[in-house]
ZALO-162734 format. One record per residue (C-alpha): y, x, z; residue in three letters; residue number from 1. Coordinates in steps of 0.001 Angstrom, whole numbers, plus 500000, padded with zeros to 6 digits. Each point is the difference from the previous one (the first is absolute). Example, Ala and Ser with C-alpha at 12.3 -4.5 7.8 and 13.67 -1.06 7.14 Angstrom:
[[495500; 512300; 507800]; "ALA"; 1]
[[503440; 501370; 499340]; "SER"; 2]
This chain:
[[545216; 504888; 483445]; "MET"; 1]
[[499586; 499390; 504099]; "THR"; 2]
[[498508; 501238; 502584]; "SER"; 3]
[[498317; 498225; 502596]; "ALA"; 4]
[[500401; 501256; 503728]; "ALA"; 5]
[[496917; 502454; 500779]; "PRO"; 6]
[[499347; 497233; 502844]; "GLY"; 7]
[[499534; 497038; 497322]; "ASN"; 8]
[[498143; 501934; 497130]; "SER"; 9]
[[496939; 499109; 501810]; "PHE"; 10]
[[497998; 497058; 499147]; "THR"; 11]
[[497440; 498426; 501948]; "ALA"; 12]
[[496799; 499450; 498239]; "PRO"; 13]
[[499155; 496224; 499623]; "LYS"; 14]
[[496386; 499907; 501451]; "ILE"; 15]
[[498009; 495931; 499617]; "GLU"; 16]
[[497567; 500397; 502774]; "TYR"; 17]
[[498978; 496560; 499436]; "THR"; 18]
[[498423; 500792; 496410]; "GLN"; 19]
[[498770; 503274; 501461]; "LEU"; 20]
[[498529; 498601; 503595]; "LEU"; 21]
[[496019; 500519; 498420]; "PRO"; 22]
[[501091; 503680; 500236]; "VAL"; 23]
[[502161; 500149; 502522]; "LEU"; 24]
[[496921; 498659; 501759]; "ILE"; 25]
[[497477; 502301; 499150]; "ILE"; 26]
[[502358; 503272; 500772]; "VAL"; 27]
[[500818; 498609; 503195]; "GLY"; 28]
[[496598; 499594; 501325]; "ALA"; 29]
[[498871; 503562; 499018]; "ALA"; 30]
[[502756; 501163; 501929]; "VAL"; 31]
[[499398; 498477; 502537]; "LEU"; 32]
[[495930; 501260; 499490]; "GLY"; 33]
[[501064; 503881; 500168]; "ILE"; 34]
[[501482; 498721; 503353]; "LEU"; 35]
[[497040; 498133; 501503]; "VAL"; 36]
[[498290; 503755; 498428]; "GLU"; 37]
[[502439; 501592; 502763]; "ALA"; 38]
[[500643; 498419; 503240]; "PHE"; 39]
[[496781; 497271; 500149]; "VAL"; 40]
[[497275; 501069; 501543]; "PRO"; 41]
[[497162; 501283; 497705]; "ARG"; 42]
[[497101; 497518; 501242]; "ARG"; 43]
[[502594; 497303; 499720]; "ALA"; 44]
[[501202; 501028; 496565]; "ARG"; 45]
[[497240; 498217; 497483]; "TYR"; 46]
[[500453; 496734; 501299]; "HIS"; 47]
[[504357; 500318; 499805]; "THR"; 48]
[[499827; 501452; 496470]; "GLN"; 49]
[[497355; 497594; 498806]; "LEU"; 50]
[[502272; 496847; 501283]; "PHE"; 51]
[[503213; 501425; 498464]; "VAL"; 52]
[[498245; 501412; 496974]; "THR"; 53]
[[498866; 496061; 499690]; "VAL"; 54]
[[503149; 497959; 501137]; "VAL"; 55]
[[501968; 502290; 497762]; "ALA"; 56]
[[498138; 499098; 496624]; "VAL"; 57]
[[499695; 496269; 500947]; "ALA"; 58]
[[503551; 500233; 500457]; "ALA"; 59]
[[500908; 501680; 496536]; "SER"; 60]
[[498025; 497669; 498624]; "PHE"; 61]
[[501946; 497012; 501314]; "ALA"; 62]
[[503042; 501745; 498993]; "ALA"; 63]
[[499039; 499784; 496874]; "ILE"; 64]
[[498544; 496056; 499646]; "VAL"; 65]
[[503639; 499210; 501608]; "GLY"; 66]
[[501533; 501854; 497198]; "LEU"; 67]
[[497595; 498606; 497523]; "ALA"; 68]
[[501267; 496483; 501654]; "ALA"; 69]
[[503309; 500875; 499600]; "GLY"; 70]
[[500434; 500570; 496866]; "GLY"; 71]
[[500083; 503500; 499816]; "TYR"; 72]
[[497842; 501479; 497159]; "GLY"; 73]
[[500487; 496221; 497837]; "THR"; 74]
[[503640; 498598; 500026]; "THR"; 75]
[[501851; 502867; 502304]; "ASP"; 76]
[[498077; 503351; 498395]; "ALA"; 77]
[[502460; 502364; 499874]; "GLY"; 78]
[[501200; 503725; 501005]; "ILE"; 79]
[[500006; 501467; 503872]; "VAL"; 80]
[[500831; 503361; 501479]; "ALA"; 81]
[[502953; 500567; 497871]; "MET"; 82]
[[497597; 499912; 496782]; "GLY"; 83]
[[496929; 502026; 501441]; "ALA"; 84]
[[497313; 497002; 500817]; "ILE"; 85]
[[499440; 497091; 497404]; "ALA"; 86]
[[498918; 496942; 501620]; "ILE"; 87]
[[498014; 497188; 497443]; "ASP"; 88]
[[496747; 498185; 499566]; "GLY"; 89]
[[497703; 502385; 499514]; "PRO"; 90]
[[501918; 502632; 502840]; "THR"; 91]
[[499219; 497275; 502391]; "LEU"; 92]
[[496172; 499441; 498617]; "PHE"; 93]
[[499358; 503657; 499806]; "LEU"; 94]
[[501110; 500512; 503462]; "GLN"; 95]
[[498245; 496955; 501335]; "GLY"; 96]
[[496870; 501346; 498439]; "THR"; 97]
[[500599; 503686; 501426]; "ILE"; 98]
[[500098; 498488; 503425]; "LEU"; 99]
[[496714; 497964; 499802]; "LEU"; 100]
[[498446; 503226; 499109]; "VAL"; 101]
[[501364; 502193; 502591]; "ALA"; 102]
[[499103; 496931; 502284]; "MET"; 103]
[[496485; 500836; 499212]; "VAL"; 104]
[[500654; 503919; 500175]; "ALA"; 105]
[[501140; 499330; 503308]; "VAL"; 106]
[[496862; 498125; 501211]; "PHE"; 107]
[[498345; 502607; 498661]; "THR"; 108]
[[501920; 503467; 501638]; "PHE"; 109]
[[499102; 497721; 502882]; "ALA"; 110]
[[496164; 499864; 499869]; "GLU"; 111]
[[498686; 501224; 503244]; "ARG"; 112]
[[495872; 500444; 499268]; "ARG"; 113]
[[497089; 501417; 502391]; "LEU"; 114]
[[498732; 502677; 498552]; "ASP"; 115]
[[496178; 501504; 500853]; "PRO"; 116]
[[502115; 503450; 500416]; "THR"; 117]
[[502076; 498931; 502718]; "SER"; 118]
[[498091; 498620; 502462]; "HIS"; 119]
[[501248; 496798; 500576]; "GLY"; 120]
[[503546; 500823; 499529]; "ASN"; 121]
[[502488; 498506; 497148]; "ARG"; 122]
[[500519; 502564; 497770]; "VAL"; 123]
[[502356; 498764; 496372]; "ASP"; 124]
[[500162; 501129; 496448]; "SER"; 125]
[[502435; 502804; 500814]; "PHE"; 126]
[[499538; 503027; 501984]; "ALA"; 127]
[[500664; 500476; 503183]; "ALA"; 128]
[[501284; 503523; 499848]; "GLN"; 129]
[[500225; 502048; 496897]; "ALA"; 130]
[[497867; 502039; 500606]; "GLY"; 131]
[[497110; 498447; 501719]; "SER"; 132]
[[497127; 499577; 497705]; "VAL"; 133]
[[498327; 496316; 500048]; "PRO"; 134]
[[496889; 499629; 502763]; "GLY"; 135]
[[500850; 503335; 501632]; "GLY"; 136]
[[501257; 500619; 503202]; "GLU"; 137]
[[503359; 500480; 499339]; "GLY"; 138]
[[500166; 496633; 498543]; "GLU"; 139]
[[498258; 498334; 503237]; "LYS"; 140]
[[501623; 501842; 502205]; "ALA"; 141]
[[503720; 498951; 498543]; "ALA"; 142]
[[498642; 496538; 499864]; "VAL"; 143]
[[498925; 499948; 503464]; "ARG"; 144]
[[503451; 500874; 500642]; "ALA"; 145]
[[502032; 497157; 497840]; "GLY"; 146]
[[500711; 501852; 497238]; "PHE"; 147]
[[500212; 497796; 497265]; "THR"; 148]
[[502433; 500185; 496765]; "THR"; 149]
[[502387; 497547; 500220]; "THR"; 150]
[[502434; 501987; 498199]; "GLU"; 151]
[[498740; 498525; 496995]; "VAL"; 152]
[[502115; 496242; 500445]; "PHE"; 153]
[[503169; 501654; 499629]; "PRO"; 154]
[[498931; 501695; 496967]; "LEU"; 155]
[[498422; 496580; 498489]; "LEU"; 156]
[[503846; 498977; 500532]; "LEU"; 157]
[[501524; 502448; 498547]; "PHE"; 158]
[[497960; 499898; 497087]; "SER"; 159]
[[500313; 496288; 499647]; "VAL"; 160]
[[503412; 500040; 500535]; "ALA"; 161]
[[500104; 502588; 496782]; "GLY"; 162]
[[497878; 497264; 497977]; "LEU"; 163]
[[502689; 497316; 500827]; "LEU"; 164]
[[503137; 501740; 498458]; "VAL"; 165]
[[497732; 501545; 497424]; "PHE"; 166]
[[499642; 496273; 497778]; "PRO"; 167]
[[503561; 499325; 500650]; "ALA"; 168]
[[501711; 503553; 499011]; "ALA"; 169]
[[502858; 499395; 497660]; "ASN"; 170]
[[500619; 503765; 499278]; "ASP"; 171]
[[498489; 503269; 499905]; "LEU"; 172]
[[500780; 501193; 503211]; "LEU"; 173]
[[498962; 497225; 502059]; "THR"; 174]
[[496715; 499643; 498293]; "LEU"; 175]
[[499475; 503705; 500725]; "PHE"; 176]
[[501272; 499873; 503275]; "ILE"; 177]
[[497152; 496682; 500383]; "ALA"; 178]
[[497260; 502336; 498235]; "LEU"; 179]
[[500018; 503035; 502547]; "GLU"; 180]
[[500581; 497452; 503474]; "VAL"; 181]
[[497073; 498698; 498697]; "PHE"; 182]
[[498151; 502931; 498538]; "SER"; 183]
[[500629; 501917; 503307]; "LEU"; 184]
[[498321; 498462; 502772]; "PRO"; 185]
[[496903; 499816; 497354]; "LEU"; 186]
[[499666; 503508; 500167]; "TYR"; 187]
[[499131; 499659; 503817]; "LEU"; 188]
[[497975; 497529; 499738]; "LEU"; 189]
[[497746; 501792; 497872]; "CYS"; 190]
[[499798; 502840; 502099]; "ALA"; 191]
[[498804; 498215; 503292]; "VAL"; 192]
[[496863; 497962; 498577]; "ALA"; 193]
[[496946; 499867; 502631]; "ARG"; 194]
[[497216; 500877; 497619]; "ARG"; 195]
[[499650; 502838; 497635]; "LYS"; 196]
[[503473; 502001; 501776]; "ARG"; 197]
[[499661; 503455; 497370]; "LEU"; 198]
[[499810; 497247; 496814]; "MET"; 199]
[[503216; 497849; 501912]; "SER"; 200]
[[501538; 503268; 500976]; "GLN"; 201]
[[499550; 501111; 496319]; "GLU"; 202]
[[500993; 496570; 498269]; "ALA"; 203]
[[503471; 499965; 501897]; "ALA"; 204]
[[500583; 503557; 498923]; "VAL"; 205]
[[499400; 498793; 496484]; "LYS"; 206]
[[502250; 496847; 500038]; "TYR"; 207]
[[502498; 502273; 501816]; "PHE"; 208]
[[500261; 502777; 496992]; "LEU"; 209]
[[499417; 496819; 497526]; "LEU"; 210]
[[503179; 498275; 501511]; "GLY"; 211]
[[502105; 503058; 500196]; "ALA"; 212]
[[499694; 500569; 495930]; "PHE"; 213]
[[500055; 495966; 499211]; "SER"; 214]
[[503460; 499926; 502225]; "SER"; 215]
[[501457; 503123; 497979]; "ALA"; 216]
[[499589; 498593; 496564]; "PHE"; 217]
[[501367; 496563; 501020]; "LEU"; 218]
[[502913; 501920; 501612]; "LEU"; 219]
């Protein structure tokens, strides 16, 4: 029995970045969205986040089309990421469908409509502040100050990233991680609805508890 030197015992992971490009684009854009929230001025965040999100979803969809056109998922179907991810025809089809639905969700999140209670200011479907009441003085002051919930865009991207990995998971651990990455942002998104604030927060708590028990059973 031979033993390798300590410096030579590590095996570098083999990651096929080309096949994982659709997921990597979405994850990279989500991280970029967090940086936007940290460093971009508040009044410029909405347009910046919307641009980053739309470009990321479109680029990820283009990457999936490129993989399908290049034969991945048909003639070159295989296992990547050291056996964690399976790329085949159904995977690419489901990922493409997820991204098409995600694009619709992006524009739904981006809606800025005139509200009779906002006195000409544009408000969205998400609460400007967690404790604000729809149409109340706190919300009006937040809207006048330019507060808007742009954090929903990177949360959406993280959720989409988990969904993209979910149909491609080749083992239970990857499936569980994809489920958690998909679910955790949804807990927050459920809690920030502008209308019916108490019902929104109640839904988030119930979803969190149900998700916690479901994750425990899955493990």
